N, C-alpha and C positions, 0 to 999 in steps of 0.2 A: 827536693822531691817531686819528679813528675807524675806527681798521682793524681789519680779522676778526682778527689776534693779539691785538690790545690788547682790544677786546671780549669773546674767551674767557676772555683772562686774569684781566680784572676781575670777570667773572660766575663765574670756579672760585675766584678769592681769596673772595671775599664767600659764595658755598657753602659752602666750607669752613669759614671763619668760623664762621658762623651754626652749621652741623652742629658744632663743636666748642664752642660756647658751649651749645647746648642738651645735648650729651654733658656738659660739666661741669656745668651745674644740676642735671641727671637724679644725675648720679651724688654730687653732696652731699647732698641730699635723703634719696637713696636709704642711702646711708651716715651720715647724721645723721637717725637717725627720731624722735628725742626734743627736735628744734629746732623752733620755738622751744621752751628746754628749762622749760618749767613745772613746776621740780621738785615735789616734794611737800610745799606750805609748810606744812602741818600736823607733819609729821615734822619739819623743819628748827625748826620752832615750838619743838617738844619739848624737841630737842637744845640749843636756846639757853637755854631755862628750866633745863635740867640741868647745864648747863656752870654758870649763875650760880649757882644753890645750890650746885655744888663751890667755886666762887672766892670765895665769900664768907666762908670762913675761913684764905683765903691772904692773906699779908701784901702791903702795896704792892712796885711794882717785882719783882714775880715773874715768871719766863719758866716757863710750864707746855707740856707737850705735845712735849716737844723741841724748844723754842723758835717754837711756832706760836700761841701766847697769851702775853698778858703783862695784867697788873692795873697801871693807872695812875690817878693822881689826877684826871687831866682828858680827854675825847674827843681822840682823834689831828685834824691838821688833815687837809682834803680835801675835795675836791667828793663830794655827799652824792645818792646815787642815791633821790630824791624818792618814784619808784613803787614799787621794792623796799624801802624803809623803809615805805612805809605798808600794803603789805601782810603785812610781817613783824609790825608794831607791831598791826596788827588780829588776826590770828591769835592772837599772845600774850594780848590781850585776851580771845577767844572761849577761851582755856584759863583765864581765871583767873587769868594773871601779866602783868597789866598792867606794865611796865617799859620804861622809854626806850631806843631802839636806832637805830643809825643804820646803816645799809648803804652803803658808797663808791663810787663810780668807780672802776674799776681804772685806777691810772695807767699812764704808758709806762714799762715794766720793772720797776715797783714791784707786790708782792704785793696778792691781791685782801684786802680788811677788813671785816668787820663786829664793830660798837663795841654792847655791851650796858651799861645802867647799873645799878650793885648798889644795895642796900637803905641802904647807908653813903657814897654819894656817889661812890664808885670807878667807875671802867670795866674791863669786860674789852675787851680788844680782840682779835678772832679773825682769823687770816690765813686767813680762808675767808671765803665770800660768799655768802649766805642771800638765797633769794628769787630772782625774771628774774634773769638772765644775760645779758648784753649779745649783739647780734650779733657772731660772730668775724668780727675784720677780715681781711682779706688777709695773706699771709705777709710783713714788713717793711714793711707799713702801704700808704698810698696809691703811693708810690715803688716799691714791689714790685712791687704790682699792676701801675702801668704798663710797669715792665722786663719783667715776664711777659708781658704783652699785647704789646710790641714784638716779643719775639723771637719770638713765637707768628707774628705777622704776616708778617715778616721770614722766618722759614721754609716758611711756608706759599707766601708769593710766590716765594719762589726756587725750590722744587719745582715750581709751578705753570708758573712762564716755563720753566724749563727743559722741562717735559712738551711745553707749547703749539708752542716752540720744534720742538721735533722733529716733533710731530703735522701743522704748519703748513710744514715744509721744502719737501715737493714744490710748494705754491702759490707759495714765493718761486724756485722757481726758475722756475716759469713767468714770473713778474714778470722775472728777471735775464734771462732769453732774450729777451724782450719786448724791454728795454732794450739787450740786445746786439746787436740788430737793424743790418747796417752799412747804406751808401748802397745798396750793390746788392740789398737785399732778402732776405738771407740770413741765415738762426738762424746762431749761433756752436754750436760743437760743445762739449755738456755733459759734465764727467767723472762716469762712471758709476761712481761709487763712495758708503760709506758706507751707513745701514740699507739695508732691502730696499726699504721705499717709496720715499725717495729714489732709487734706483738705478733703482727701477721708473720713476718721473717722466722722471728725467733721458732713460733709452732710450726714453722714448716721443716725450721732444722733438725726440730728434736722429733719431729713424725719420720723422715728420711733417717736419724741415728736408729730409734725404735726399728724402724723396718728391715733397714742393713744386719741389726745386730739378730733379730729371729732370722732373716736367711742365713747368715754365718751360723748360726747354731742351728738350722736347720739340717745344713749340709752337713756339719759337724758330727753330728747324730747319723745322718744317715751313713757316712763313712765307718763310723764306730761302730754303729750294727753291722754293717757289712764285713768288718773285718773281726767280731764277734762272733758273727752266722758261719763264718769259715772254718771256728775252729772245731766245731761238731764234725761235718765231715770230714774235715784234715784228719781227725782221730782215728775214724772209722778206714780211711783208705789206710793208714798208716798201719792199724791193724789186720788187715786185708793183705798190705806188701809184707808182713813179716810170713806168710803163708807161701810166699811166691820160693818154688821151688830153686829156679835158676840163682844162684847168688848173686853173680855179676848182675842180672836183670834186677833182684830184689835191691841191691846198693843204688843203683839209678833211680829205682821208685823211691826209697827213703832219702837221697839224695833231692830230688826235687820237692818234695813233701815238706824238707827244710828248709828249703829258700822259702815256699809256700805260706810256711808257720813264721818265718822272719818277717815276711812283708806284712802278715795280719799284725803281728805283736808291734811292729816298727809303726804301724797306721793308727793302731789303737794309743800308743804312748805319744804320736805327733797329735791326734784330737784331744788326748788330756792334757798337753800342754797348751792348744789355744782354751780349752775353757777352765782351766784347774784355776783355782783362786786359792784363800788361805793367808794367814798372816804371816809376815816377812819377821825377822830375825834377825840378830847381829852374827854374822858369819866371820871366820877366820879362814880367808881364802887361801892364805899358804898352806895353812893344818889342810884344809879340803882337797887342794892340790898335790900335797904329798901325799898323802893317803889313796887317792886315785892312781896316783906313777905306783906305788906299791901293791894297789891290787894286779894292775894290767901287767906289772913285771911278776907277779907269782903265777899270772896264765902263761907266763914263757914268751912273753911279747917284747919285741926288743925296745925300751923306754929308760931315758937315763933323765935325771933331775940336776939342771944344768948350775941354780941358784933359785935362793926364794929372800923374800925379804918380808918384815912382819906387813901387812895389811889386811883390812877387813872390808867386808861389804854389807848391807843389808840385803836379804832375800829369802829364799825359802830352797835350805840345804840340799834336800833332795833333786831339786830340780837343777841346781847348778853342779852338783856332783852329776847329773845324767849330761847336762850339756860338756863340762870336762872331760868324761871318759869319752864321749862320743868322740871330740875332736883328738884326744891323743891316741883312740885304736885307730881312728880314719888314718893318725901319721904313723904309728906303727905298723899298720897291715897296708896300706899303700904306699908309703915312704920307705920301708925298709928299716923303720926305725924313727924313734921321736927322742928331742932335746928341749926340755921342760924348762921354763925359767918363769918366775912371778916377780914382780917388782912394783914398788909404788912409785908413782909418776904424778906430780903436780895435783893430787889429794885424791886420785884415782886408783884403780888396782890394774895392774898391765899383767895379763899372761900370752909368754911367749912360747909356740910350740912349732919345732923346725924340722925336717926331714930332709934325706937325700935321695926322694924317690922323683920319678919322670915330671911332678908338675901337672900342673893342668894348662891345657894350651887357651892362649888369651883369648882365642875367639868364642870359648865357652866359659870363661871367666865370669859371665852374667847371669850364667844359668846354675850355677853351683847350690845355691839354696832352693832350688825348687825340688818340691816332694819327687821322689823316686829318679833323681837325678846319678847319672854316672857317665863317668868321661868314657868308657867302653860301650858305642851302640848296639854290640851285639850283645850285651848284658850277661857276659861269661859269667859261670860262676863259680871258679876255680877260686875265686874271691869271696868270700862271705861278706853278704852285705846286700839290704834292701834298697839303698840308696835315699835313708830317708836320716841318716845322723846328722849332714850338717843344718837338713832341713829343721829339725828338731833343737839342733843346739844355737843355732842363730833365732831361732822363736823364743828359748829362753833368755837367750843375753836379751832381746829385742823390750823382754818384758820387765826386766830387771833396770831397762833404763841405759843398755851398754850396746856393746856396737864391736861385732864379728866382722874383721875382714880377712880376705884371704889374698895373698901376691906368689908369685915365681921369685925366686932366688936368685941372683945374679951367676951363682956358682952352681946353678940346680937344685932342685928338690922345691918344697913348699915352705912357706911362712904363713901359720895362722898368729890371729895378733887378736885378742881379746881385752876390750876396754869397757870398765865397770866405774859405776861411781863408788869411791869409798869413804868409810869412817873412820874415825880417830879407832886407834887402837886402843884397849883399856890395857892399864899396865898389869 
């Protein structure tokens, strides 16, 4: 995952490893100024010549210098370092002491060796290496170096991960708060504990949540108060309209007042759904839908129950009934008739409402859940409604953890789908 935490961790690990590698390299060359160890080959050649002269009078198979030199009839077996042998031989030749020499590669765990041929054919074997020294290998060989590198990477990575997690904790709090937003749109209250930065981030998120809730509640109260206050002047205007002598003019006045009354009532209902709480209970969703279909049919609106399956949900019965009624009435009113079906799919309750109306233009599909939305921009009143039915239904479904989707049917008409979390139906 290309998260900020992963990127910062990778950057710091690479940076620390590079810095450690450079520091180790610089320290090695500073503490080993004589590397590569081009030792003074002339002095080494003189030492070899002197030891050869001393060994000429020593009998064979003798050990010299505390066991660090021996006289043998033949040179020892082993891998010869050609470059070191050549340099030592050339230097002896320049000193006028040409003699056969062999400088051996150091074996694993074995001592360094240099063999010098004596005039009588014997060989002086020295546990010392003359000439160029090979580069020092890592302690323990390649495996030891790999182990050291693995431990260094593991330690650096562990420290960096802990540090980055601590530094990015405030950012993860924001992510957790966003994921925890409930259907009512409220942010969860975060515990204000831990390091100072984490406490500050949690306090800021909690303060933001509290202020948003106050602002939303205030606006809802304003809308509810305005809608409620409209009732009194509407009632007075209706009474005055009754005394209009002209029947046609009186009918127009009463129709306009009814439209205003529907808008005020719908606004109050929408606010109620925004702030309404209360306990939830298990509801047989199929029975609830059947009851709403029967009520709408009694009101002489075209609606038909296409089929139901036993399914239950948890929620507030009155709110769910209001949402289902709004959707069915919407289809029966604007779509020329509603076909309703309830089913259970993968543990969820699904309500499908289809009609054969004109549908909704695709350009306006993203606005259907906005308050007071109507497809007809002129807001003709030949079809009753305040444009809040879908907004109220969507609010109710969302607060119950579900989803309301609308789509135009290929053959014409509109399809409304409600998807709610289901619960096991009691036998």
